Each structure stands twice: as structure tokens, then as C-alpha cells.
N, C-alpha and C positions, 0 to 999 in steps of 0.2 A: 436293531430295529428290524418291527417285520418289512416284508417287502411287497412290492406291488408290480403286475405285470402292465409295461408300458409297447407300445407296438408304435413303431417308427419309419418312415419311408425316407430311400434317402440316394442318390443320387449313384449307378454304377458303381463308377470308379471309387467314390467314398466308401461304399458297402465291401469292394476289393481291400482294397487301403488299409480299414478295420478290421478284415480276417487276418491279414498279413503283418498288422500288430498284433490281436491278441494272438497268434500265433506263436511268432516273436516273442512274448511276454509266457508263451505259454499259458495262456487262459483262453475259455471259452467266452465265444464272441456273444456272446448276452455275461459274461464276468467283464469284460474289457468295455462294453460300452457300456453298462453299468456305472465302473470305474470311472471312463472318462466322461459323462453327463456329471457325475456326481463332482467333480472336481471343476468345469465349467461351470456349473450353476452355485458353486462354493464362492469362485472366485465371480464373477456376476453377480453374488450377491455382496460381497466385501465393496468389491466397484461402487454397486448402487448405496451402501451405507459411507464410504467416501466422497460422493458425489453429494449425497443429501448435507454429511455432514459439512462439506466444504462451500455449498449453498448457505448454510445457517451460518459458517461462521464469516463467510465473505458481508452477508446482510450485516450482521453485529459490527463489524467494521468499519464498514458503510457511515451505520446509527453514530455509530462511538468517536470515526474521523469526521463527521455532520456537527455535532455539538462540539468536538477541538475547534474547529474552523469557526463557530460562531462565536466562542468564547475568545480565541484570539482576534477576530474582527470588532467585535466591541472593547477589547482592550486597548486595540491600534488605535481606533474611534477615542477613547478615553484618552488613552494618550496626547495624540491632535489633540484635541481639545482643552488639556489641561498646558500642552507646552504654548500653543495659540495661546490663552489666557498669560500666561506669565509675561511671557513676550510680549505684548500690548500695555500691561503694567510697567513690566519696565523702562519701555520707551516710554510711556506718558510720566514716568518720574524723571528720570530724561530728558523730558521736553522743557517740562517745569525748572527742571535747576540747570541746564547748559542751552534751553533753546533748542527748537523744531528742526533747524538743519544740524546740529552736531547728532540727532536723537533718528534721524534717518542715514546720515553715514553712519552710527554705530550698528545699525540695523541692516544696513547694506554688508558691511563687511563682518556683521555674525552670521548671516546669512549664505553667504562664500564660503567661508568657510565652514560653515555646515555641508554644505556642498560636497566641498573638494574632501573631508570625512567621512562619508556618505558615498564618495569615488574612489576611497582607499581604503585599500580591506586592512584590519584590525590582526594583529599579530598572531591572534587567536585563530583567525580565518586562513591567513599565510602560512599559519605550522599544519592546520589542515587537509588545504591544496597543496603544500611540499612547494609554496614559494618563498625565496631567498629573497628577501632586501640585497637590492645594487647597491654597491658600495663603491 
């Protein structure tokens, strides 16, 4: 590859260290400096590519997670609506057959049992968390 002359200014102590390192490597100051600059530029170029790729990946992940969160929110709302509608239909049927007091009692008992089930982790969650049943 063709070469181009480049003149740089450095602090005296850096110049002396470069001369010493070049001597240790048995290279001229120009050869050593060229090699050092080429490595530094290549490394920085790689870092910039990774930074750019990382930023693109981060944006893509945020976009996809946002879409997934929207879908999940819609599903939760739909499930709540379906559950509420089903509950009201069942309570109305119970009230017609057994009376409003029985329907209210059944509703309270069902709500209490549902709350308790939600407070108690499922077997799969217990396994995942390493929780053993107290016996």
C-alpha cells in the first residue's frame, strides 16, 4: 500500500518513550510510530463500528419490546374485559335461579379464592424460584 508522510507533535516524554520502544523492537522511529498509529486507528475504527452497531441494535430492541408491550397490554385488557363479562353473566344467572343474596355470596367467595390463588405461586413459579412446599 502506498505511504504518505505524516508529521505529528508529541510531548517530550512521549517522544522519548517511543524512541525507546522502537529501539527495543529494533525498528526505526518512523516504522514503530507507523505500526502504533495503524493499530490504534484500526482499534478505534472497530470500536466505532461496534458503537454504531450497538446503537442500532439497542434501537431495534427498544422498538420490538415496545410493540410487544403494546400487544401484551391489549391482551391483558381483552382478558379483563372477557373475565368481567363472563363473571357478570354467571352472577346474573345465579341471581335469577337462587336469588341475589346467594349470587353476592358466591361472588365474594370466588373473589376471595381468586385473590388467594394469585398470592400463592404456581408449581412452575415455585420450581423456577427454587421454593419448596412447606409440609
